N, C-alpha and C positions, 0 to 999 in steps of 0.2 A: 718541556721540550719539542719542539717542531719537529711533524712527521716530513720525511723525505718519501715524494711517493715512489712505490714501489711498482712494479710492475709484474702482473700474473702471470706465472709459468703457463695457465690454460691459452690455446688459441684456439679463434674462430673465426673459420672463414665461412663467407655469405656465398651463397648459390641463390641467390634470387633472380638471375637471369631466366632466357625464357628457354623453357624443356619443351621437349615434342609433346603434343597430347592427343592421346584419342578417348572418347567415349565406348564405353564396352555395354550396353543396355542390353543384350543377350547374353552375357557372358560366356561368350565364346571365344577372346581372345587368347593369346598365350605370348604377349609379348615380351615376355625375360628371352624366346625366343631368339638369333639373330636373327633367323629368313623372316622375323616379321616385323622387320623394323622400316620395310618402305610404305607400311599402308599406314605410318604416323605422317598426316598433311598438317595438322594445326599444330599452333605454340601457346603457352600458357604461364604467365607467373605465378609462381607460389606467394605470392601475397594478396591474392585473390580469391572470390567464388569462383565456380566454372561459370555461374548464372552473370556475374558481373564483367565476364570477359566473352558473353557471345553464345556460349554453348547453353544447350538443354531446348526444350521446342516450349513453343505458343499454348498452354493450357485454355480450355473450353469450359473451362470448372468457376463460376461465376460467387464467388461465396458472398454470404450476406453480413455474415458476422468477423470478419478479421480483410488483414491486406491480402493484397495478389503479388507475387512475382511476375516479371517481363518474361521470365524463362523457369523453367521447371525441370526438373532432372531428378531421378532416384536410378541408381544404380550403380557400377563401376565407370571406373577412368583410368588410363596409363599414364601416369608422366615416366621420360626418358631421359637420359643425359648423358653424353661423354663427360667423364669430369678427369683432370689432370690430378692427382697427389702430390703437394709441394716435397720438394725432394727435404725440408728441413722439417718434417712429420717422421723420419725417418726413427728408429725405434722409441716412437711415444706412438698411446693408444687411442686411438681415430674411433668416433664415433659419427655416426648421422644422426639429426634432430631435425623432425616435423613438428613443427610449433602449428596453432590453430587447425586440428585436423577434424575433420567429421567424416569418414567416421573410422571404418577398421583401414588399417594400412597392411600392407606384404612388401618386402623388398627383396631384389635378387641383384647381385652384384655378378656382373661377365655370367650372366645364367644361371648361378649357384644362387641357392635361396638361403637366405641369413633369417627370417624370422618376420612376426606379424607382430603390430600394436594396436590397441583397441580403446585408448582411453580417451572420454571425453571434456578430461579436467586438467589433464597437465600436457605437454610433449610428449611425443612417440621417440623414444631415444632407442637409438639399434648399434650396437657394438660391431665394429667395420673391422678390427685389429686386422683380423686374419684372413679378411676377405680383398684388400687390397696392398699393394706395396708403394712405398713412397717415389716419385719420382718416374709413377707410372699409368698411363689413363685408364681410366675404370668404364666399363657400360652400367650405369643405375637404371635400376625400373621399380617403380614404383605402381602400385595399384591402391587408386582406394575406391572405397565403396561407404558410400551413406547413406544406406537403407538401415532400418532400425535390425539391431542381429537378438536383441534382448526383449524381455519385458519389462519395460519403463514406462510404457504407459505415456503423458501428457507433460515428462518434465519440460521447464521451460526453456532448457537447453537445445533440444529435439521437438519441439511445438511448432505448427507452422504457425500458431496464434504470436506465437512471440520470435523465437529465434532462426524461424521457421525451418525448413529440410534442407537447408544449402547441403551445398557440396565443396572439397575440396581441401587445400591447405591455405589458409588464409593468413599464417604468422610468418611464415617463411622457410627455408630449408638451409641449413647451417650444417658445417665439419664443424666438431670440436676436436683438441687433441689435449692429451698432458703425459706427463710422466708415467711408467711404468709404477715404480716407485713414490706415490706423490697422496696428498691429503683427500683421500674421496668424499669424507661428509663433514659437516661441522655442526652440531650440536649447541645451542648456546641458551643456559637457565638463567636469568637473574634472579638473585635471594637477596631480598629487603632485607632481609633482618640479619643478613652476612654482613651484606653492605657487599656481596661481592657478584661475579658471573662467572658462572659453574658451566663447565669445559666439557662438553662428550665429543672427542676427535677420533677418527677413523680412517688409519692409513692403510693404503695397499702397499703392501711389500713385494709385490710381483717382479720377479729379476733379480732380488738383495736378500743375500743368503748371509752376509755380514752386516750385524746392527748396531754393531760398536760406534759412537762417538757419533750418534745421530741426536738431535736436541730439536722441539721443539719450542719457537719461539712468537709469543702472543701479545700484539703491540693493540691495546684500546685507544681510538682516538678519538677527541670530537673539535669540531671545528677543523682539523689540521694541527692539533695539538694531541701528542702524546698522554696520556691521564694515566696510563698501569702498564707496564710491561711486566709477565711471566716466562720464566724460560723452566720447561723439562726433560729431560731427558727421556729415550724414548727407550723400553724396554730392551735388552740385546738378545733375549732369551723367548722367543713367541714362537709357539706353533699355532701352523694355519698361514692363510695368506695375506692376513689382515691384522693390523694390533689397531686396538681401542684403548685410547688414551685418555685418562680423568684428571682435568684438574682446575684450577677455582683462581681467579685473578680479583683481587682487592680492588674497590673502587668505593673509596670512602663520601666521596661528596658525589654520587654518582647523581644526574639529573634523572629524574622521573621522566616516562614516557605519558602521554595523557592526549584524550584528545583535547585539553586546552593548551598543554606545552609536548609538541611535538619534537623531541630532543633525540635522537638519531646518534648512535655512534658508529666509527668503522673498526672493525678488526683486519688487523693484516697478519695472518698466520704463517710464518714462516717454518720448514723443514729442511733442518741445515745438515751437511756431514762435515764435521774437522772444520764447522762454525762456516764452510762455503754454503752459500743458497744453492738446495737443489729444487724448490718447490713452495711458491707463493700462492695462499688462497685471499681474495677478500669477500669480507661480507659486510654487512650493517645489520644491527638489532637495535630494538629501542629498549631499555630499562625498565620494564612492567611486569607485574604479578597479575593475574585474573584466577580467583578462588572463589569458591561460595560458602554462607556463613549462615544457618537459619536460613532466612526468608530472602538475605541481599547478597546480590553479585557484589564483589568488593572486587575494585580496580586499585590496583597498591595498598591497599589493606582499609581503603574509604569505600562504602557503599556509595554504590552509582545510578541512578535509575537511566533505564536504554531508551532512548525517545528515537524509536529507529522507525525507518518504512522499508518496502519491499521492493528489493532489483528484480524483475522479472527477466531481464536478459532483452531488454528491449532496442535494437537498433535499426531505427527506421530505414537509412540511410544504408545499410549493407546486409542487414537480415542476419547477420551478424557477429558476436564479439568484436570490437575493434582493439588495435596495437601501438593506441598512441595515448602515452602517459599523459599529456597535456589535455586530453579529450576526460580524462579520468577526474585530473586535477581540478580543470574547470567544475565540472560537476560536484568533487565533493565541496568546492566552496560555495555553489550555489547550496545545498541545502544544510550544510551548515548555518549560513547567513540566517535559517530559518529554522532554529534551533535544534535540527539535527545531531547527534552523535554516533548514531547506531544504523547499520544495513541488513536487512537479511537476503542475503541470495536464494532466490524461490527457485532450488532446482539444479543449481550450476556452481561451479566453479571458474572465475575470471580468471584471464590469461596476468603474466605477471607484470603488465605496467599498471593495471587495476591496482595489485597491491603495494606496489613501488608509491602510488600516490596515494592511496588509504594510508601509508606509513606516514608520509609526509604532512599529509593534509590533518592528521585524527581522527580519522574513522575505526570504529569496533566495527569489525565485520563477523557474519555469521556463513557459514557456508555450509552447503547441502552437497549430499549425493544425489547425481544427475537422475532422478526417477520420482513418478510418482505413482507408483504401480500398484497394484490391487494382488499383488501378492501376499502379503501380511495382515489380513483384512481379518481371515478365521484365526485365531489362536491358537486351533489346536492343528493345521494343518500347513506342514512346510514349504515354503515358498521352493518355486523353480530349483532347483538345483545349479545350472547355469548363469540362471539372473543372480542369484543368491552370492554364488562363486566371485563373478565377474564386480559385486556392487564390494563384495570383500577386498579384492583387489585395489580397488580405485580406492577406497577408503585408505589405504595404505600409499599410494602415490600421492594423493591427496596430501598427507599428512607429510608426508617425507617433504615435498614441493614446496610447500609455503611456512613449514616451523619456522625459518626464520624473521619472517613478518612479523613486529608487535601489533600491528591489525587484528590479523588472524588471532581472534581472542574462543572463536563458540564454532562448534558443527553438529549438524543436527542429521539423523540419517535418512533425511528424505521428507516428503511434503506430504500429509495427510494421508498417512501409510496404514491409521490401525483402525480395528473400532473402536470401543468405548471401552477394552481392553487391551493389553498390550498384545508381544509377540516376544519369544525368548530368539529367535534369531536376531532381532532389532537387539536385544540385549547384548547378545554374543559382540554384536560390534561395536555395542557403548563399551564393553570390557575391553573388546579391541585396541580402540583407539584409546584410552588412557594409556596402557600397557607402551603403547609407540609413543605418546606423549601428553605425559602429566599434567604440561602447562598450561594448557585449554579447559573447558568445560565442555560437556558433552550432554545431547538430548536425543532419546531414541525416536524421534518424529518429531514435524512441527502441524501444529494444529488438532489432531484429533486423540481420542484418548478420554476417557473422563477422571476425577478425582476424586477419591484418592489415588494416585498411581497404582498402589501395593505394591507389587512386584516388576512390574517396569524399572528399567535402568533408565539415572540420569543423573546429571547434578543440578538439572532446572526442568521445566517444565510448559510448554506454550499451548495452554488451551487457547478455545476460541471464546471471549466472555460471552459474547451475546447469543450465542448457542449453547452456552453451556447450562446443563440444570442449576438453579431454577429458572434462568431466564431464556427469552428469546429476543429475536431481530427488534420486536416492537419497544424492548426497554432500551435499545442502545442509545437514545436520546430522550428525556423528557422534560418538562418543566420543572418537575420536584429535584431542585440539587439537594437533597437529603440524598440522593440515592446513592448506592454504588456498588461495587463485586464483590462485597466483602464476603455475600454467602459462596462464593467459588475461590476465593484466597484461602477462606478459615480452614478450607478442605485439606490444606497440603503445606506442609514444613519446609517444602526445597522453595527457589526463588521460581516464580512463575512471570510469563512474560504475554501479555496478550495480541493473540493471531489474528493477523489481517483484518486490525482495528478501522472502523470508520466503513469505507465502501458505498458513500451516499454519492450521489451524481447529479449530473447537471447538462444542461444545452448542449446540443455536439455544436462544431465551429466547424461549419465546411471549409473557409479560408483558409486551413491550415494543409490543407490539400498541395497549394504550391509550396510547400516548403517539401515537399516529397522528390529528389535530386537521382536519387539510386535506384536500385532495382525495385526498388516495392512500392505498391500503390494503395492509395488508402480505397480499397474496394469496396467495404462497408457506406463509407459517402455516395456510391452511385444511387442507388435505390434510398439510402434516405431524404438523396437531394429530390429524387423524382418525386417524392412521397409530401415534401416541402414545397416545391413548386406548385404540386398541382393542387392544394388546398392555398396558396400563395402566403404560405407562413417564412416562407425565402425571405419576403419585406418584413417580417420579424425579427429576425436573429439575433441583433442587437438586443431589444426588448427583455427576449427571451433567455438571454445570455445576462443579461446583468439579474434579472430576477432570480434564476433558478443559482447562481454563482454567489447570490447574496444566503440563499436558502441553504447551501452546502457549506460555504464556511460559518455560518449558523450553530447548523446542524454538527458539526466537524467538532466546534469550539465545546458544545456541551460532552459530546461523546469521550472527548478526547482530556476533559477536566471530573468525568465520572469516574475514567480510569486513574487519575490522579490523586479523586479524593477516596481511592481505597487501598486498604492498609493491607501490605503483604504483597504487595502489586512491584514486581521491581523494572518492569518496560512496556513498551509499548510499539509493537510491528505495524504502522500503517498501511494499508492498501487503499490509495498508492499516495505517494508527494506528485505522480506523473499519471497522465493517462491511459489504460491501459486499450491499444489497438486491434485483441483477438477477443473469441468471446462473445462475440456481439458488441465489441465495444464500449468501454466502462468508460465515462468522463469522470473519473472518481480526482481527479489531479487539481492540484492547483497550478500544476506546471503542465506543457503539453508532451507528448514525448519526445521532443528537441530537448528538453530540459529548458525549453523558455518558454516566461512566467505568463500568465494568463492573466497579469494582471486583476486579481480578485481580488487579491489581499496580500499589505505589505509583509516583508518579513519582520520586521520590529512587531508588526500587531501579530503575526503568527507565533512568532514567540512567548508571547504572553502566555498562552496554553501549552507551549511545549520547548520546555528550556530544561536546565536542573535545578532551577528554584521556581514555582507557579502558585503564585497567589488563588487561593481558593475560596467560593463562597456556597453556603449552605442554608437553603430556605426551601421553607415546604412548597410556598406557592410561588407563583410571578406575577398575580393579579389580588389587588385590595376591594374594597369598599373606602372611601373614604372615609377620615375619622378612624381608623383601625392601626394596627399599629404594624408597621413593616420590621419585620422579624427575619434578620439572617444572622448567623456565623460566620466570620472569618477565619480563614486557615491557608497553611502556607506546606507546598509539599516540595521539601529541601534537600537536596543532593549534593550542594557545592562543598567549603568548605565550613566547619562548626563557627559558629558567629556565637561570641560573648553576649553582643548586645545589637541592636536593630530597633530600626523609628520607622512606625506604622503610621501612614495617615489613613484616612476613609472621608469620605463625604458624600451625601447624597443631593440630587441636583434634579432641579426639573425645569425645563425651559431657561437654562441657564444660570439658575439662582439657587443658592445651596440653601438646602430644608434642613439638614442636620451634616455633623461633622464632629469629628475626632483623632487628636494627634496623641501616642503612647508609645513610650520606650520597652521595649521587650527584651526580656533578658533571657540569655541561656539557650538558642537555637542548637542543636548538636545536626550535625549530618545525618542526611540517610532515613528521610522518614514523614510522618503527617504531623502537625504540631496546629494546635487550637491557638489563636492570634486574639480576638475582639469577638466581641457580638454586638451586633447594629439592632439599635433599638429606635425609630422614629416612628412618631405617629402621624398619621398621614391629613393634613391639614383638607379643609372642603373645596372644592371648587368643580371644574370641567373635569371630563376624562380625559386623562392625561399619560405621559412617559414620566418617569422616574430613571434614574439611569446613580445607579452604586459605585463611583471610582473608588480604588485602593490603589496603596502604593507603598514599598517597603523597603528598605536604606538597610544595606545587611553588608560588612566587608569591602564597601566601596561600590558597591551596585544597589543601582535602583531598578524594583521590578515591580510593574502593574498591572494591573488587569480592571475587566470594568465588565457590569452585567445591569440588564434592563428589567425595570419594574412597569406594571400600569397600576394606573389607578381609577375609580369608577363613581362616579354619586348617585345614589339609591334613586331610582325614577318613580314617578306614585301612577296613579292610572291613569285613561285619558278622561276626558270630561264624558264621554258618553259608552259604557262599559256596555249597555244595558242593550246599544245598538249593534254589537260585534256578538258574530252567531260562530261557534266553533264546534265541530264533532269531538279535537281531539281533549281527551279526559283529562288529562296531566296537566291542562293549560286553568284548570279549575283553581287552581292556588296561586294563581298570580295577576290572572283575569276573573278577580271579586264582578259578579255581577253581570257579567256576560252568559247569551245565550248558548247553552252546553246540550245538544240534543244530537239527536238522529237522521232530520231531513230537515231541507231545507227547500224552499221554491216550487215545489210539487205539493200538492195536497194529491192522495191518492193517486187519480188517473186522471183529474183535473185540473188544470192548467190555472192558477191563480198568483198573480207578480208579486214580487215579495218588495215591500215599500219603508219598509220596518227594518231596514239593515241598512247601517254604512260601510259593514267590511265583515266578508266572509274569510275564517279561520280555518284550512282542513288539511289534513296529509294525504289526500287520495282525490283525484275526480271523480263525481259521479254525472250521471245525466239531468240532474236538479240543481248541482251546482254549475254546471255547462249553461244551463238556461239561465240562470240566475246572473252569470257574468255579461252573457251575450245580450241580455237585456241592459244593460247599464253598470251592474255591480260592481266593486272591487274585492278581490278575490287575493288572499295571499295562500300561494300553494306551498306549504311545508312539505316537498317532497318526500313520502314513505319511501322508506327503502323497499324494492322489490316492485313498484308499482311503475316502472319508466322501462321500454322494450330493449331498450338496450342502454344499460346500466354502470357503471365501473365505478367500482368499492374504493375508496382512498383512505391514504392516512395522511398523517400530518409531514411526518417524515419523508424525504427525497426516495424516489427508489433504489432498492439495493441492486447495485450492479447495474444490469443492463432488464429490458424488456424479453428481450430475444432468448437470452439464458435461462431466465427465473419468472418464466410470464405467469405462474399460478401463485404468486406472491400477492398478499392482497394488496397494497398500495404501490402502483405504479405510475403514479404519477410523481413533479418535477416542482410543484410550489406554486404558490400565488400570485398574481397581479391586481390590486385593488384601484379599479379608475375610478377617475375621478367623477363622484356622481355624489347628487344634494343626499340620497340615503347612508351615504359612508363619513357627511361629514363630520357628525360628535362622536365619532367611533375612532381612538388614535390609532395612528399606523402609519406606514411609510413608504406605501405600497406594495412591501413584499411581505414575505411570511416571516413572523417572528409568533415567541412563544405567547402573547396574547391572543393568537388564532390556533395553538393548538386542541382546545378542549371542543370548540366550535366546529372545528372541521375533521378530526381523525376519529377515523374509523367510519365514516359518512360515503354517501353515494352522490358521487359529484353527478350534475345536470348535464347528459348528453344535449350539444347544440350541434352536430353534422346536419340536421334538417331544417336549420334555422339560419342559414349561413347571414343573414341579413341585419339578425338581432347581435348586438354587442354586450358581452358579460358586464356586468357588475364587479362583480367578484370573481376572477377568471382564473380557472386551476388549469396549468403548461401539465399538458398530456406529456408520454414521454415521444422522446423523437422518432422510435421506431414504427408506431402505430399511429400517433399526432393527431390525434380527437380531438374536436371542439369543445371543450367543458366549459360550467362553470360552478359557483355557488350559490349565485344570484342573478337574476337577471329581471326585466318587466319588458311587458307589452300590451299593445291594444288587443281584443278579439269581441267582434261586433263591438257595441256600444258601451263593453266592460272594458275594467284594465284589471290585467294579471301580474301580479309580484308572486316570483318564484326561487326558493332557496331551499338548500337545502342541507344547513345548519346542524347543528345537535341544537335545538333550542328548547326542544318539548319532550327530551328526556329526563327522567328524574333525578341521574344521579351526575347530570351537567347543567341543568336546566336553572338552578339556583347558585351557580358560580356569578363573581361580578362580573364578569364580562358577559357570559348571555344574558342576564338580567339587562346591564343597560342595553346590548346589541337588541333584544328582543323589543323593549320601551323607545328604542329610540327606533327602529324599524316602522313598531305601530304607529308612533307620533309623523312618521313620514306618512305610511299610508292613509292616515286623515288628514292630512295639508295638501295643500291645494300644488306643492312640489311635484305630485303623484300623478304625474302626467306622460306617461309612455309617447315615444315617436315614432316606434315602427309596428307595426301591425301584423300578426298574422290572421293565419283561416283557422278556420275548426279542423279542419282536415287535418293541416299542421299539427296543431297541436295532440291530436289524437294517435298521430304518427309515433309521435315522443310519450305521452303515456298511456296507460292504462284505465280504463274506466269502469265505475261500479252503478250496478241501477239505482241502486238507493242504498243508503248510508242506518245503517244499524248499530245504537251507541248498546 
């Protein structure tokens, strides 16, 4: 049956024209009194912030780690307007609704105080029925205060680094009206097992004593057609002012709502008396269920993997959440193209258009209470009562406002709230949430607390995998792909989601400043640009961006695949798909803050490791010697529909040629887990050092999923012809430099000078006066710079810097990747100019070579420093000193644990061959003084 469009009985009147306005920085005004009205000189629209409309002052604050508003104001402000109440609202209940408010509101009508509002998450709604009269004009006075009232800390809805400390009413002011005897609330609970929709309807019976012959009619509509109808009688004998009515509507062929199929139903609920319509409410819902079972999150009774990202309430043009559904729909289309089905809202709840867009586009959303407070860190200490009570009220408001949205799946009580143990008050919040709405899943906080959870309340938990014992941040991505996070997930029997996963960064992109057209400006770029220009690094931005973007993506791929290799993990919340403008500016995103692509990876390539089905590879190592067997195991993390059969193909390629392949049929891949597919075993042929690529694809349920991984193979190189003419003080080289002179001194015999003529090359890990003399006299020296022997040293790790240097300056690795420049010493080592896994053991946990004092020297293997510090660094360079030649490296080539690996073995002998060849001919000379300003010198070596 086709549905005829019925008109809701609720009336909505837009009041978004100009209001009189005045700031009250000293809290001195009492503008609800008529005699103060003449001091209001300004006007304002209630759809934008105060600052956007010219209010506030310029700030002298010069933030080095976040953006800055053109104007700033914290305090109170007054809105005043004469409003004519329409005559046709007579005998109706009337409400004033304020949307998008930061933060506290008070309302007076005709000088009489009505009430106050306090929510950061939902509109402020005032019942003004007894304060106004239809057909008459009334004076409305609203006081808004955007200051922090409760101890909520830096939640992203009120942090300067994200949504800023904006002020005002940004979503508009409205009058709403409804009949006194009306439908006041509708709760809808789909039931898949019973194939029905269960309704809980609240009817306000104000002014109606005779309840006979009243009915509720529910029409469930899809695409304009009535799918089902249910008529129930309203009880004629009820105590109190409200009637609670429960009933079910059968939907035998209900279409389930999911990220893939966003079927939405409309409900028209009519309240009738003697079959005449008295009230009508409309609501949209999705037929879906969410629950947990063991370690799985079940959506519509099927396990789902949450491919999620974190939304940090970042609105670069406004500084506050916008009220445009098209904005959010575009945002969700973008993220879904990259394989995301889930978003975690970091300490905030967005406005209604966000949720409507999420329903329509199919996003699974976790919202949070608006705080990052310190009140729950100590288990036995009660939180501040005022703060705790506010959060409890806010929790009730959020659940009430969002109930109808199928995209609202999960709720956390806040960001990183506890220590290693839980807090009873948060447990109470979780229990309260379940009582209010059992159709969602809840957790006590996002990110903190160690497992097992013991007495913590939660349907699921969100541990920080890379910080949870036994792991640390250095474990987040490694060349050993047999590793996973099983040691964390084995600790808990409930679903687990990876908290703020990733956080690798790339170089800054100053050109993005041109996109800022609103109240905010990227102030952090000013001092960064000054630094880059002073060192002429602004001329190399494209080069640095390419190198660090490739490094970011390669690192991100591995850490996300490591999570997918983990049994018992139900999702990832990546931080972030976008860059983060504050907290030092974290360039973590594949998109910029405007949701625009940085063009560092295409959506189809990102989906290889971020989809409901992901092919995975386990291998102990990425590097081999020629002649060894490349051994890898293929698996699939599959959370799509179960497949009775699948076709797997893998092939190993080198330089475009296939050197191994297999096709096989796979039987029975159930939904919701990790499954072994095939073993790759290929003997590597002899030849030069080179890259191998393992490519795999699987076809199941009519879809093809692909992925690929790189390996490197190296020949075993032999000793040079003249090992006896090589001198070294490095004892660990004894096992690979057979026949070399390994002793404590060279070039100086006690205190008398003796020129050294029996050496072709000196290999040392630190400068001494005798090595320096040998060099100046024309010798060739390979300085394997020992950690601690530079005056200005930067410790590095292979992975990109975590978040940024300004916020986390004490972390071990503070650089952003490599550029391998065209140079004969690197001609035979396989690379594509940028960081990749064959470099991991060569550079991880080693000190970079400082080059700030010798800017005339071009590095061979360049280390890109973070853009905050922007030092000139390298792992290899060469110079002339006096009549001699100096080659300097800081690779891990002489550490026992790493020097016998294929890549270290190969690079060592390739560099040795280069240094013994005529190609070793540095073209830039530095002075002894410049060298001494870089490296510490010892008087004599002693073995």
